[in-house]
N, C-alpha and C positions, 0 to 999 in steps of 0.2 A: 705806309710809314713804317720804317725800320725801327727796331729796338736800339738803345744806346748800347754800349758794352757788350758784345756778343759771349763775353766770358760768362755773363750770368746766364747763358744757356747751357752750361756744361753740367750741372748736375741733374741726375735721373728725376728727382721729384720736385725741382724747383718750378713753381709757376711764374714765369717771366713777366715782369710789369711792361706795360705797353710804351712805344717808342716816343719820344718827342720832348726830352727835356732839355733845359738850357743852362748855360753857365754865365760868367761874368766877363768884364772887359778890361783891356787895356791894349790898345793896338796903335802902333805908330802910323798915324795918318788915318785912322778908323774913325767912324762916327762916334762921338762921345756919348756914353751912356747916361741918360738923365738920372738926376738924384732921386727922382721919384722910383727908382729901381730898389731903393732900400726897403720897399715894401716886400720885396722877394728875399731880401737878407735873412739870413737865419730861418730859412725854410728847408730843414734838412729833407732828404729823402730816405725813407725806410727801405728795408729789403722786402721783395716781393713775399707774397704768401708761401707757405709750405705745406705740405700734408703728408702724414706719417705713410711709410711703405710697409705693407703688411706682409708677414713671413711667407716666403715662396712666390711672391707677386713677380710676374713677368717685367723685366726692367723696361722702362718707358722713357720717352723724350719729354721736355718741359713743354707745356702749352704754349704756343706764341699766336698772339693776336695781331692782325694788321686790318686797318680801315680805312677806306677813303670815299669818295662821292659815289662811286659806283656800286661799292658794297663791302663786304669783309670775308676774310680768310683766316682760319686758325690752323696751325699744325697741332694735330691731336697726339696723344702720347703715344700711339701705336707708328707715328712717323708718317700718317696720312694727312691730307687736308679735308676740312670741312669748311665749305664756302656758302655764302648767300648773298643776295644783291637786294638794292632798295626797290621797293614797289614790285618784288618778284621778277624783275626783267632778267632774261637769260644771259647774264654777264658772265657767269662761271659754272663749271660742272659743280653740282652739289657736293660731290666728294672726288677725290683725286689721290691716285696712289703713285709714288716715285716709279720710274722705269727701272730703278734699281736702289737697294738699301732703303733709306728712310728720309724724310725731310727734318731740317733742324729750324728752320727759319723761313718766313713767307713775307712777301711785300706785295701789295696790292696797287696796280695802276690803272690808268684810264682804259687803255684797250687790250692791256695784256698785263699778267702778273707773273712773278717769278718766285721760286722756291729754293732755297739752298739745301742741298742733300749732305748726309754724313760722310761721304766720301770726298767732298771738295768740288762737286761740279753743281751747276745751276740749271735747272729747268724753267723754262718760260713757256706759257700757254695763254691763248688768248685769240683776238681777232687776226686774221691773216693779214689785215691792212695795217697792223701795228707796226710802228718803226723798229720796235724791239724785236730782235730775231727769236723765232720760237723754237722750241726744241732743248736738246741739252746743249749746253755752254761749257766749254772747258777754258781753264785758265791756261795763259800762254807760258806761264811758269809756275810751278808749285801748284797750290790749289786754294780755292775760294774760303773764306771764313766768316763773311758777312755780306749782307747786300742790302739794297733800298731801290724803291722804284716811285717815280712821281710822274704822273703824267704818262708821256712816251719816253720818259728817260730812265734807263736802268743804270746801276753801277753795283759791282761787286768788288770788295777789299781781298786781296790776296795774302797769303801767309808771309810774304815777304814785305808787306806793308804798302805795296803799290795798289792803285784801283784800276780796274778795268771798265769802260762804259759803251753802253750801246743806245741805239734810238737818237732822239733829238731832244736837246736841252731846252729848246724852243721851237715854235712852228718853224720850219725851214733851216734850222741851226742844228747840224748834227752834234752828237756828243763827242766830248774829248776821248778819243780811245784809250788811251793810257794817261794816268795822271800820277806823278811821282811827287812826294813831299819835298820841298825846298831844302830841308834838312831832316836828318832823322828817317822816321816812318810813320806811315799813318796806322793809328790803331781802331778806328771806328769811323763810318762816315754816315751822313743822312742827306737826303734830297729834299729840296723844296720846288716851288712851282717853276723857277727859271734859273735856280741857282743849287750848288752843292758844296757842302762843307765837309771838312775831314779833321779829326782830332790827331794831333801828332803825338809821338812817346814822349815829348818834353812838355806836353801840357798846353800847347797852343794850337790855335784853330786857323786853317786855311780854307777860303772859299773860293769858287769859281764859278762863272755862269755866264749869261747874256742879258742884255738890255738892262732895265731898272732892277738893280739887286746889289748885293754887297760883294759880288764878284771881284777879286783881287784884293780883298781885305785880309789882312793878317791881325788875328785876335790875340794878344798876348796877355797871360794872367798877370796880377799883380806880384810883386816880388815874394818869393817864398811860397807860392801857390800854383796849383796847376788847374787846369780844366778836365774834368772827367767824363762829362756828356756834352753833345751838341745835337741841336736840332734846327732845321731850316724850314721857314715857311716860304711864302711866294716872294716876300720883300724884306724879311727880317729873319734874326737868327737869336736863339736862346741858348744859353750855356749854363752848366752848373759847375762849380769849382770844388776842390775837396774840402771845403769846409761847409758845404751844403748851401752856399750863397749862390742865387740866381742872378742872371743879367741878360737883357735882351737889347738888340740894336735893330734900327730900322733905317731903310735907306730913303733917299729922295725928297725928304722933308714933308712937311704937312702932317696930315690925320695918319697916313700910314706909318711914318717914322714915330710918331706920338705914341701910336698904339704899341710899338714894339719897345721903344725906350722907356715909355713911362708905364708900361705893364698894365695899361688901363684896365684889363680884365682880371686880373691875377686877385685882387681883392674880391671882385665879384664871384671867384670861384671858392673863396673861403680857404685858401690853402697856404695863408702866410706862415703858419706854424709848421708846416711840413706837409710833405705829399707822400702817398703810397707809390703813385705813379702820375707822370705829367706827359701830355702829347701835344703835338703841333700837326694841324692838317698841312697838306702842300699849299694851302691857301692862307687864309687870315685867322682861322679859329684855333684857339688853344683850349686844352682839357685838362683836367686833373682829378684825382681821387684823393680827399683828405686823409689825415692819419686815421680817422674812424674806420675807413673803409665802407662805411654805409651807404654813401652816394657818389656818383661819377657826373661831373658837370663840364660843359663846354661853353665856351662865350666866344662871341665874334662880332663883326658888323651885322652879320644877319640875325643876331639876338642870341639868348641863352637857351640850352638844352640841358636836361638833367634826367636821370635815371637813378631810383633809389632800388637798393638790394632788397629783394623780397625774402631772402634768407642769406645767412652767412655774411661775408664781406667781398668788397671788389679787391682785385690784385693787379688788374691790368686795364688800361684805358687805350681806345683808338677814337679818333676824331674825325669827322667829316663835316662838310657845310651843312649846318643846321641839325647836326644829328651826333650821336654819340653811342658807341658799344663798350661795354665793360665785362671782363671776366671775373666770374665769382670763384670763390675758393673751393666750390664743389663741382667745377668743371663745366657750369652752364654761362652762358653770354646773355646779358640782358641789354638791350638796344633801346634808345628812345630817339625821336625824330620831332621837330618843330611842327607845328600847324602848318598846313599847306605845303610841307616839304616832302620830298620822296620818302617813304616810310621803310624803315628797317623791321623786320619781324622782331617781335618783342621779347622772345626768348629762344635761344638756340643752343642745343646740346651738343658741345665740342669734345666730349670724352670720347675715348677709343671704343668701338664696336667689339663685342667678343661673343663667341660661340662656345657651346659645350660639345667636346669630343668624347664619345664612348669608345672604348678599345673594342675592336672587330670581334674579338673572341670572347667578350663578355655577354654570353647567351645564356648562361644557367647550365644545368638547373643549381638550384640553391639548397644544400642540405640542410634538414631540420636541425635546429639546435646550434648551428654555426653562426659565425660573424663573418659576413662576406664583405671585405672592402670593396667598394664601388670603383671599377676600372674605368673612371672618366676623369676629365679635368676641363677646367674652363681656361678659355685663351688668356685671360688675366693672369692665371696662378693662384687667383684668390679661392679661399674655400668655398666648395659647393655646398648647397643645403639640400637635403633630400627629405622628402615627405611620402609617405606611404599613403596610397589609394586603397588599399585592402588590409587593414589592420588586422582582420581575423586570420590572414594567411601569413603577415610579415609586418614588420616594423621597420622604420629607417631612422637615422641619425648619424651622431659620431662627433668626435672632438678632435682637436689637434691635428686639423687639416686631413683628417682621414674618415670621411662618410662611409656608412656601412649599412648593410641590410642584415636583419635579425629574422629568419624564418621562425615563425610560431605554429605552422601546421607542416603536414608531410605531403600533401596533395594541393593541387590548384595553382593558380597563376598569380605572382607578386607583381603588383603595379607600383611603380615610384616614380615620382616626379622629381627632377632635378633642377635647381635654379641657382643662379648666381646675381645677387642685387646690386653688383656694381661698387663702385666708390667715387671719389673726385677725379680719377683718371679713367675709369671704366664704365661704360654704360651697362645696364643690367643684361644678361644673356637671356635669348629665348629659352623658354622650358624646353627640357627633354624628358619624354615619358617613357621609361622601361618596363617591359613585359617580359618576366622571367619565370620559368617553371620552377616550382620547389619539390623537392623529393625527400624520402626518409634520410634521416641523418646518419652517418656513418661512425659506428662506436669503434672505439680502440679496444683490442682484446690482447691483454698480455698474459702469456702463458709461463707456469713456473713448475718447480719439483717434477723435473722430467727424469731423474735419476733415482732408483729406489733399489734396496737389497731384498731379494727374495726372503719372504717371512710366510708366504702361504696365504696372505690375505690380498683381496684385490686392490690394485694400485691405479691411482689416477692422477694427472696433472692438476695443478692449481690454475684457474683461469680469473684475471680480474678486468673489469670493464670500466671504460670511461664513456659515458658517465658511468658512476658506480651503480652496482644492484641490478644490473639487467640480467635477464635469464638466458643461460648459455647451454647449448645443446652440444654433447661431447659424442664423437662417432669413432670407434675403433675398426678399421677394416669392415666397414658397415654394420658393426655392432654398436650398441650403446652401453653395455655392461662393460667395466673397465676390467683388464686382464689381472690374472694372479701369479701365472707361472713365469719363470725366466724367460727373457727374450726382449726383442725390440718391436715396439708397436707404433706405426703412423697414426696419428690421429688429426681430426679436425674439430675445430671450435667454432660454433656459429651463434649468431644473435639474429633472430628474425622475429621483430615485433612490429606493430602498426607504425611506430615513430622511429625505429632504429633498425639498422641492418650492420653486420659486420662479420668477419671472419678471420681466424688465425689457425695456422699449422703447426704440427711439431711431431717429435717422436720421443716416446716415452720407452724408457729402459729399465728392465727389472733385471738385476743381476744376482745370480748364485753366488753366495760367499764361498772361495776356496780354501779347503782346509786339508792339512796333512796329518794322519796318525802316525806317531812313532812310539816304539820301535815297529818296523815293518812286519816283524816276528815277534808276537807277544806270547809268553810262556804263562800260562795261568798259576803256574807253580813258583816260577822264580822272578817273574817281572813284577816288582812292587808297584809300579805306575805306569800309566798311559799319559802321553804328553800330545797334546792337540795343538797345531800351529794354526792361526786363521791369518791368511795372508792379506794383508791391505792392497787396495786398488782405487781407481778414480773414483768409485762409487762407495767401496767398503772402507769406511774409517775404522780400522781395527782398535785404534785407541780409544773409540767410545764404548768398546764392549764392557759391560759391567760385570766383573766377577762375581758379584752378589747374586745377580740374577740369571745368569748363564746356566745351562743344564746340557750334559751329554746323555744322550738316550741311545739306549739298545735298539737298533731297527727291529721294528716288529714288538717291542715289548710294550706292554700296558699297565695302566694302574700306578699309584704313586710312588712305587719303587722302582718303576722303569727308568726313570730320570735322575741322573747323578749329579749332585753339586760338587763344588770344589770343597774339599776339606781344610781345616785350618793347618797350616804347616808352612814351611819356607822351602823353596818358593813355590807358591801355588799359581801365581799370575805375574808374567813379565812382559816388557815391551822391548822389541829388538827388531832390526832388519835383517831376518834370518835369510831371505833370498836376494838379499843386495841388491834391490831394484829401486831404491831411494824412498820407499814407502815403510811406515811403520807395521810390524806384524805383532800379533798378541800370542803369546805362549800361555797355555791352559794346562796344569797337570792335575790328573785325577789318579784316585787309587784304585788299583786293579781290583782289589776285593770287592770295592763298591760297584764296579762295573760286573765283576761274576754275580754278585746278588742281584744285579738288575736283569740278568739274562744272558750276559756275554758268554758265548761258547763257541766251539769250532765250527758249529752249524749255524750260528748266528752272529757272524764277525763284523756286520756292518753297524756303524756308529753314526749318529745325528747330532750335530750341534744345533742348539736352539736358544733364541732368548726372545721371547714375545712381550716382554714388559720394559726391557732395558731402553737406554738412549738409542742403540742401535739394533732395530729388531731383525732378526735373521734366522734362517732355517737352512743349514749346510750340511753336506755329506763329502765324505772323502772318496773321490772317483776311483781308487785303487785301495780297497779296504785291506787291512793288515791281515796276515796269517795267524790264526789262533791255535796255539797248542796247549795240551793239557799240562 
């Protein structure tokens, strides 16, 4: 049985209701609808159920259910089919994937069934003896947008509003290959046992067929209204107009006509106040889901059948002779069958299957102390659940769509189970177990203080670790003691603990400050002062020299008097770029008499500038000592 208006199939999360609802009458020369049809008036049809889409969820198609006497099929959210038969007869394959693309709609026939693909082609499958051609069917023009099958008769509506049909509309009577609306275009069609009806874009209904039927009848809605759904049975037609009023027509007089025109079973179905979904079998049965969604019922000459939702609510219904199937909003179909009738399975899962895929390179090892995102994905795109089987080695969890592993040991094998429980569109995925080795964590080492000014004391870089506080071993060219002499010293820093490992390399530079002593020829008798220039460099910041702590020592001199301080007087210390290299130099002026007192003489001309307590610690000599004369 087809679904009315295929436009209801457009949304990716819509659970479309089952097909077979009906409208109201007004037809020139058509059978008059009984006044008992008022029981159906004011029976609005509600929107089918919907389910929220999770963040990251793989786009899906709406579930679409079709049922007849042979069995049922449903388009699953992944665009494949799930089919089942009555009494387990092999009428269908249990599952079917499209030759290309995905299915959007399915219709079940007696010996063959057909499904509409998202590319506008139709695929039919079933018994080779079927009058319906099997395989891929292409539209003569444009593409197909909706289809229906009843018995051995199949029709598909094209996007230009014309219908193409195959098989036989009745035994020995071939289908009308091409059907065109007498005016306007068709917007949806539905097939009954020996007739077909189509809704036009002006809201009227045209029917065609063979034998006892309403073939050749035009059903025109009352003034100012239009029909929006049409469903054909064996000898009657139901329609719903834009005000939600339903009307039925039957042919041929007698009880059959009374069944359709008086809607004898509608009150029995308990849907006079509105329906979630309404269905007609290719024969005489009608079915409906009341607004509560708690029950799905069918009624007909063979008796009544019902099924009650064990959880959630029903959103689609499909009707067969003395049988009914209904789709719940959780993606399961419940079926019921009358006693001594061929039995449907009671419960069928029509959600899409999914698997968990793990990235091929996600093999470990997992470093201790890290957070390792799990490189895996469920086919549904839904959030994976992770559970550790080895909590003393690793834990697992995560939020916001990013499950992760947290190693808590540095050796062993971490075992984690991945699962995905599914939702109303996706079945639970088979669990996957990961076995990954764990290893020591990798610490981050950051080195600093790589440049120093020579002051005669050992110098070493600073090393910080993440995590903080780890023991670090420093090595300078195979030696562990830090250097003190001027020069460049490559070094390595290593962390090697039971839980952590890490390394960093660098170069430590100790630079001798460069000084010039002026004048180049110092007369102990006539030179009142000696000027020392400390030249700034990338390492030596001469501006940081503290005049209060700096001393000038006569090389080789000892004792308190051997180091000369600056004396008060102007100017004793100034800043300037003496050598014009763009860096600040420091000029220090000392009294010659003080230096003589400290031991300066023609035989002891070398001077050492030192500051071991100031902001810039240094020890510096002039590579070209001045000439000292008496």
